[in-house]
C-alpha positions as CSV (number, residue, x, y, z in Angstrom):
1,M,-2.0,-10.4,-14.0
2,L,-0.4,-12.4,-11.2
3,W,2.8,-14.4,-11.5
4,K,4.7,-16.8,-9.3
5,K,5.7,-15.3,-5.9
6,T,9.4,-14.6,-5.7
7,T,11.5,-14.8,-2.6
8,I,14.5,-12.8,-1.5
9,V,17.3,-13.5,0.9
10,C,17.1,-11.0,3.8
11,I,20.0,-8.6,3.9
12,G,22.0,-8.1,7.1
13,L,21.6,-5.1,9.3
14,A,24.7,-3.3,8.0
15,M,23.8,0.0,6.4
16,L,25.6,0.9,3.1
17,V,26.0,4.6,2.3
18,L,25.9,5.1,-1.5
19,P,28.2,7.6,-3.2
20,L,26.6,10.9,-4.0
21,S,27.0,10.1,-7.7
22,E,24.5,7.3,-7.3
23,W,21.8,9.8,-6.5
24,T,22.6,12.7,-8.8
25,N,21.1,11.0,-11.9
26,I,17.7,10.7,-10.3
27,K,15.4,13.6,-10.8
28,P,14.5,15.3,-7.4
29,V,10.9,15.4,-6.3
30,Q,8.9,18.0,-4.4
31,G,8.7,17.1,-0.7
32,F,11.5,16.2,1.6
33,S,14.9,17.9,1.4
34,N,17.8,16.8,-0.8
35,Q,19.5,14.8,1.9
36,V,19.6,11.0,2.0
37,I,17.6,10.0,5.1
38,Q,19.0,7.2,7.1
39,Q,18.9,5.7,10.6
40,G,19.8,8.2,13.2
41,A,18.3,11.2,11.3
42,T,15.8,13.5,12.9
43,G,13.5,16.4,11.9
44,D,10.9,17.3,9.3
45,D,12.2,14.8,6.7
46,V,11.7,11.9,9.1
47,I,8.2,13.2,10.1
48,E,7.2,13.2,6.4
49,L,8.8,9.8,5.9
50,Q,7.0,8.2,8.9
51,S,3.7,9.8,7.8
52,R,4.0,8.5,4.3
53,L,5.0,5.0,5.4
54,Q,2.1,5.0,7.9
55,Y,-0.3,6.1,5.2
56,L,0.7,3.0,3.1
57,G,0.5,0.7,6.1
58,F,4.2,0.0,6.5
59,Y,4.8,1.9,9.7
60,N,2.6,1.7,12.8
61,G,4.8,3.5,15.3
62,E,4.8,7.0,16.7
63,I,5.4,9.8,14.3
64,D,8.1,11.5,16.3
65,G,10.7,12.6,13.7
66,V,13.3,10.1,14.9
67,F,14.6,7.6,12.4
68,G,14.9,4.5,14.7
69,W,14.7,0.8,14.1
70,G,11.0,0.8,13.5
71,T,11.3,3.4,10.8
72,Y,14.3,1.5,9.3
73,W,12.5,-1.7,9.0
74,A,9.4,0.0,7.6
75,V,11.7,1.6,4.9
76,R,13.2,-1.8,4.1
77,N,9.7,-3.4,3.8
78,F,8.6,-0.6,1.5
79,Q,11.7,-1.0,-0.7
80,Y,11.1,-4.8,-0.9
81,E,7.5,-4.5,-1.9
82,F,8.2,-1.7,-4.4
83,G,11.1,-3.6,-6.1
84,L,13.7,-1.1,-4.9
85,E,17.2,-1.9,-3.5
86,I,16.8,-3.0,0.1
87,D,19.3,-0.9,2.1
88,G,17.2,1.2,4.5
89,L,18.4,4.4,2.9
90,V,15.9,7.0,1.7
91,G,17.3,8.7,-1.4
92,Q,15.6,10.3,-4.3
93,E,14.3,7.1,-5.9
94,V,12.7,6.0,-2.7
95,K,11.3,9.5,-2.2
96,N,9.8,9.5,-5.7
97,K,8.0,6.2,-5.0
98,L,6.7,7.4,-1.6
99,I,5.4,10.7,-3.0
100,K,3.7,8.9,-5.9
101,A,2.1,6.2,-3.8
102,S,1.0,8.3,-0.7
103,K,-0.4,11.6,0.5
104,Y,1.1,13.8,3.2
105,D,-0.9,16.5,5.0
106,E,1.9,18.3,6.7
107,G,-0.3,20.8,8.5
108,F,-2.5,18.1,10.0
109,V,0.4,15.9,11.1
110,K,2.4,18.7,12.7
111,E,-0.7,20.1,14.5
112,Q,-1.4,16.8,16.1
113,I,2.3,16.6,17.2
114,R,2.1,20.1,18.6
115,Q,-1.0,19.4,20.5
116,G,0.4,16.2,22.0
117,N,-2.3,14.0,20.3
118,D,-2.1,10.3,19.8
119,F,-3.0,9.6,16.2
120,T,-2.5,7.2,13.3
121,Y,-2.2,9.0,10.0
122,Y,-3.4,6.0,7.9
123,G,-4.6,6.8,4.4
124,G,-8.3,7.2,3.8
125,T,-9.4,7.1,7.5
126,P,-11.4,10.2,8.5
127,K,-9.0,12.4,10.3
128,Q,-11.3,13.3,13.2
129,Q,-11.6,9.6,14.0
130,Q,-7.8,9.3,14.3
131,T,-6.8,12.0,16.8
132,S,-7.2,12.1,20.5
133,K,-5.4,13.4,23.6
134,K,-3.2,10.8,25.0
135,G,-5.6,7.9,25.9
136,Q,-8.8,9.9,25.4
137,K,-11.4,10.3,22.7
138,A,-11.4,13.5,20.8
139,P,-13.9,16.1,22.2
140,Q,-17.1,16.6,20.2
141,Q,-16.2,20.3,19.8
142,Q,-12.9,19.4,18.2
143,Q,-14.5,17.0,15.8
144,Q,-17.0,19.6,14.7
145,Q,-14.2,22.0,13.9
146,A,-12.3,19.4,11.9
147,Q,-12.8,18.8,8.1
148,P,-16.1,17.3,7.0
149,Q,-16.0,13.6,7.8
150,E,-15.6,11.2,4.9
151,P,-18.2,8.5,4.6
152,T,-17.2,5.2,6.0
153,A,-18.0,2.0,4.0
154,V,-20.9,0.1,5.5
155,N,-20.9,-3.7,6.2
156,V,-17.1,-3.8,6.0
157,P,-15.6,-6.4,8.4
158,S,-13.1,-5.3,10.9
159,G,-9.5,-5.6,9.9
160,F,-9.7,-3.6,6.6
161,S,-9.0,0.1,6.5
162,Q,-10.3,2.6,4.1
163,N,-6.8,2.7,2.6
164,D,-6.9,-1.1,2.1
165,I,-10.2,-0.7,0.2
166,Q,-8.8,2.2,-1.9
167,L,-5.7,0.2,-2.8
168,M,-7.8,-2.8,-3.8
169,A,-10.1,-0.7,-5.9
170,N,-7.1,0.8,-7.7
171,A,-5.8,-2.7,-8.4
172,V,-9.1,-4.0,-9.6
173,Y,-9.6,-1.0,-11.8
174,G,-6.1,-1.2,-13.2
175,E,-6.3,-5.0,-13.8
176,A,-9.9,-5.7,-14.8
177,R,-11.9,-2.5,-15.6
178,G,-12.9,-4.1,-19.0
179,E,-14.0,-7.3,-17.4
180,P,-17.6,-8.2,-16.3
181,Y,-18.5,-7.2,-12.7
182,V,-18.2,-10.8,-11.5
183,G,-14.7,-10.9,-12.9
184,Q,-13.8,-7.7,-11.0
185,V,-15.0,-9.3,-7.8
186,A,-13.0,-12.4,-8.6
187,V,-9.8,-10.3,-8.9
188,A,-10.5,-8.6,-5.6
189,A,-11.1,-12.1,-4.1
190,V,-7.7,-13.3,-5.3
191,I,-6.0,-10.4,-3.5
192,L,-7.8,-11.4,-0.3
193,N,-7.0,-15.0,-0.8
194,R,-3.4,-14.1,-1.0
195,V,-3.6,-12.0,2.1
196,S,-5.0,-15.1,3.9
197,S,-2.4,-17.5,2.5
198,A,0.9,-18.2,4.3
199,S,2.7,-18.1,1.0
200,F,2.1,-14.4,0.5
201,P,2.4,-11.1,2.4
202,N,-0.3,-10.8,5.1
203,T,-1.4,-7.2,4.2
204,V,-3.3,-5.8,1.3
205,S,-0.5,-3.4,0.5
206,G,2.1,-6.2,0.8
207,V,0.2,-8.4,-1.7
208,I,-0.5,-5.6,-4.2
209,F,3.0,-4.2,-4.2
210,E,4.9,-7.4,-4.1
211,P,7.4,-7.2,-6.9
212,R,6.2,-8.5,-10.3
213,A,2.9,-9.6,-8.8
214,F,0.5,-7.3,-10.7
215,T,0.8,-5.9,-14.2
216,A,-1.1,-2.8,-13.2
217,V,1.7,-2.0,-10.6
218,A,4.4,-2.6,-13.2
219,D,2.9,-0.4,-15.9
220,G,1.5,2.3,-13.6
221,Q,-2.2,1.7,-14.1
222,I,-2.5,1.1,-10.4
223,W,-2.6,4.9,-10.0
224,L,-5.6,5.4,-12.3
225,E,-8.6,6.7,-10.4
226,P,-11.0,3.8,-9.9
227,N,-14.7,4.0,-10.5
228,D,-17.5,3.1,-8.2
229,Q,-17.9,-0.3,-9.7
230,A,-14.3,-1.3,-8.8
231,R,-14.9,-0.2,-5.2
232,D,-18.2,-2.1,-5.1
233,A,-16.4,-5.2,-6.3
234,V,-13.9,-4.8,-3.5
235,L,-16.6,-4.5,-0.9
236,D,-18.5,-7.5,-2.3
237,A,-15.2,-9.6,-2.1
238,I,-14.5,-8.4,1.5
239,N,-18.0,-9.4,2.5
240,G,-17.4,-12.9,1.4
241,W,-18.2,-13.3,-2.3
242,D,-15.5,-15.3,-4.1
243,P,-16.4,-16.1,-7.7
244,S,-12.8,-17.1,-8.3
245,G,-13.3,-20.4,-6.4
246,Q,-10.6,-19.5,-3.8
247,A,-8.0,-18.9,-6.6
248,I,-4.6,-17.3,-5.7
249,Y,-3.5,-16.7,-9.3
250,Y,-5.1,-15.5,-12.5
251,F,-3.9,-14.7,-16.0
252,N,-5.1,-13.7,-19.5
253,P,-4.4,-16.5,-21.9
254,N,-4.1,-14.1,-24.8
255,T,-1.3,-12.1,-23.3
256,A,0.5,-14.5,-20.8
257,T,4.1,-15.1,-21.6
258,S,5.1,-17.3,-18.7
259,S,5.0,-21.0,-19.2
260,W,4.9,-21.5,-15.4
261,I,1.4,-20.0,-15.0
262,W,0.0,-22.4,-17.6
263,G,1.0,-25.2,-15.3
264,R,-1.1,-24.0,-12.3
265,P,-4.3,-26.0,-11.7
266,Q,-7.1,-24.1,-13.4
267,I,-10.4,-23.5,-11.6
268,K,-12.5,-21.5,-14.1
269,Q,-12.5,-18.7,-16.6
270,I,-14.3,-15.5,-16.1
271,G,-14.2,-13.0,-18.9
272,K,-10.7,-13.0,-20.3
273,H,-9.1,-14.2,-17.1
274,I,-8.3,-17.8,-16.1
275,F,-8.3,-18.3,-12.3
276,C,-5.9,-20.9,-10.8
277,K,-4.8,-22.5,-7.5
């Protein structure tokens, strides 16, 4: 279910170091070390941090193990979109969220770094399509030795990664798996309409993980494994089917608790959801 977009006031560049006691009450997770990672840090923790942020689409820079400004702002954007304190520090709570939301193939990432390969470790993209020697395509022999290539969705317009499709399928399944197929396509279309709107984040991950935007994110159902129908609904929406009527909000009238959403101009009802402008 979608609610009114919230805004925040950007925090200055000053970095606040939290007392150790602030972190001790948070259960550690596997992955990373126990240190709080912050700007200026280097090493394996930063490589994992950059890889996970890149997997989710927050970081597009080089995975070099150096926590510079690009990594700092990627962390802040991640914190904002996951409803965390926005301070640019990577403590246990941030690590918990990163590990739950992303995957990290340490062997693959470090092998590409060791070989001096240019690559983008972006979730869901076949790995042998990502790696290359600086400025060159990967040799055919290298691709044959890589892991079996994952199928690439057909008829998907440029600009959407496999990770975008996966995230949208997760959102559709978490929000609308009991709805008719046309209603699932409509939910996917609302996500895309928000991406296209100047009033919302301009990435799929930004829209889906915007604080308080989706019930499925708030209650954890976003992490349920989507079925093929949810993925097909996403592909239909990406390819131009918008049964929502260009809606940017929707809600279930039987469970909605916000009086604000009832005031939005309504377009139509599909299944249990009312779609609004």
